[in-house]
N, C-alpha and C positions, 0 to 999 in steps of 0.2 A: 390478810392474805396468808401470813405465816400460820395462823390458826387453822385455816381451811386446808392448807398443804399438810400440816401435821395431822389433822383429822383424816384426810384421805390416805396418807401413808399408814396411819394407825389402823384403819379399816383393812387395808391390804395385808398388813402384818398379822393382824388377828386371824384373817382368813387363811393365810399361809400357815400360821401356827396350828390352827385347828386341823388342817389337812395333814400336816406332818405328824401331829399327835395321833391321828387316826391310823396313818400308814405304819408308823413305827411298831406298835404291838402286833400288827398283822405280819410284818416281816419277821419279827422275832418268833412268833408262833409257827410260821412256816419253817423256820430254821430248826426249831425244837422238834417238830415232826420229822423233818429231814434227818436230824441226828438220831432220833429214835429208830428210824428206818435204815440207819447206817449209810445215808447218802446226804451228808451235810452240804449246804450251799455256802461255801466259804465267803463269797463276795457279799452275801447278805449280812454277815457279821460286820464287815468293813463299812458297808452302806449304812447300817443301823447306827454305828458310832458316828459317822459323818452327819447323819440326820439329827442325832442327839445334840451335836454341836450347833447345828442350824437352829434347833428348838431353843437351846440356851441363849443364843445370840438374839433371836427374834423376841424371846421372852424378856431379855434385858431391855430392848428398845420399847416394847409395849409397857413394861413396868415404868420406864422413864416417862412415857407419854401420860400414863394414868396416875403417876405419883403414888403407886401402890407399894413401893419398896418399904421394907421395915425401917423404922426410924425411931430414934430416942428423942422425945420432945420435952424432956425434963427442963432444959434450959429455956427453950422457947415458951413453955408454959409459965415460967417464973419471971419473965421480963415484960416491960411495958410494950404496948402495941407498936410503937415506932421502932424499937430495937428488934422486935419479932419480925417485922417486915424487912429490916436490914439483914437479919440472919437468914431469912428465906431467900432474899436476893443473892446473898453471898453463896448460899448453898446451890442455887440455880446457876450462878456464874461458875462455880467449881465444876458442876456437871457439864456445862457447856464447854468449859476449857478442856476437860477430859475428852469429850466427844470430838472436838475440833483437833486436839492433839492426835487422837486415834486416826482421824481422817487424814491428817498430814502424814503420819507414819505409813498408812496404807498407800498413799500416793507415792511416797518415796520407795516403798517396797515393790509395788507393781510398775512404777515408772512408765506411765502410758506414753509420754512424749518420746522416750528412747525407743519404746516398742514400735511406735508409728514411724520414727525415723529409720528404724531397722527394717522397715517394710513388712512388719509382722512376722519376721523370720526369727524364730525362737533361738536358733543357734547363734545368729548374729547378735541378738540381744544379750545372750549369755556371754559371748566373747567380749562385747563392749562394756559390760557392767559387772561381770563375775557374779551375776544374780541368776540363779537357776529356777526361779519361781515358776516359770512357764514350762519347764522341762520335766519336773519330777512327777512320775506317774504314781497312781495308787497301787497298793501291793497286789490286790486281787481283781480289781475292776478294770485296770489297764487304761483308765482315764486320767488325764492330767489333773493333778491336785488343785491347780489354780481355779478350776471351775467351782470347786467346793470352798476354796478360800475366798472367793468373791463375796461371801456373806459378810466378811469383815468390813470392807469399805462401804457396802450397802448399809450395814447397821450403824457404822460411824456417821454416815451422812444422815440417815433417818434420826439417829439419836441427837445429832446436832440441831436438826429442825425441831424436834420435840423439846429439847432443852431451851432453845431460843423462844419457842412458843410459851413454855412454862415461865421463863424469865419475864417476858412481856406481860403475861397474865398476872404474875406477882406484882410487877411494877404498877399495873393499872388497878389492882384490887385495893380498895380502901383498907386502912390499917385495922379498923374495927371488925371487918369481915374475916380477916386472917385468924382472929381468935377463935371464931366458930369453926373455921376449917380445920385448924390445928386440934381443937377439942374433939371434933367429930372423928378425925383420923386416929386420935389417941384412944377413943372409945371403941374403935373397931367397926365403925359404921360405914 
């Protein structure tokens, strides 16, 4: 079930990533033309930066899902199969721990229970928590920044699912098959 959830989330993330990567250069090109015509669209600059952050965050999650991150396999290539599997499990546990920690920090930052108990009143939320996450507007768009910051808890959650799926996959994979996976990854295949 975790693998199916991870695969579904991964498909959605790749689709969103493709769409954002297509939109981003168009926005930049429009602004370049606008600047050449001496009528720059300032909010496009800010939106482009925010979209780049979304691309980076979604790219992080997709990279965790596919295990395509750059890695040094010198130690893993030099140890016996049992130790290799233990190292891979340890690596997966560290990634899972980081993703869960990020999820917890996002939960504390956005504090949805206090927001609900405040009746979704952002002023009451800020008065009760001294947390102005829901009130800070973007500089040129005039939209609350939290809408763009929501990528953080979304990626933390999806990364946690991907990391758990990877850990379960490593746990179930026979030790002898890990050698071929590590060798193929090291060869750039």
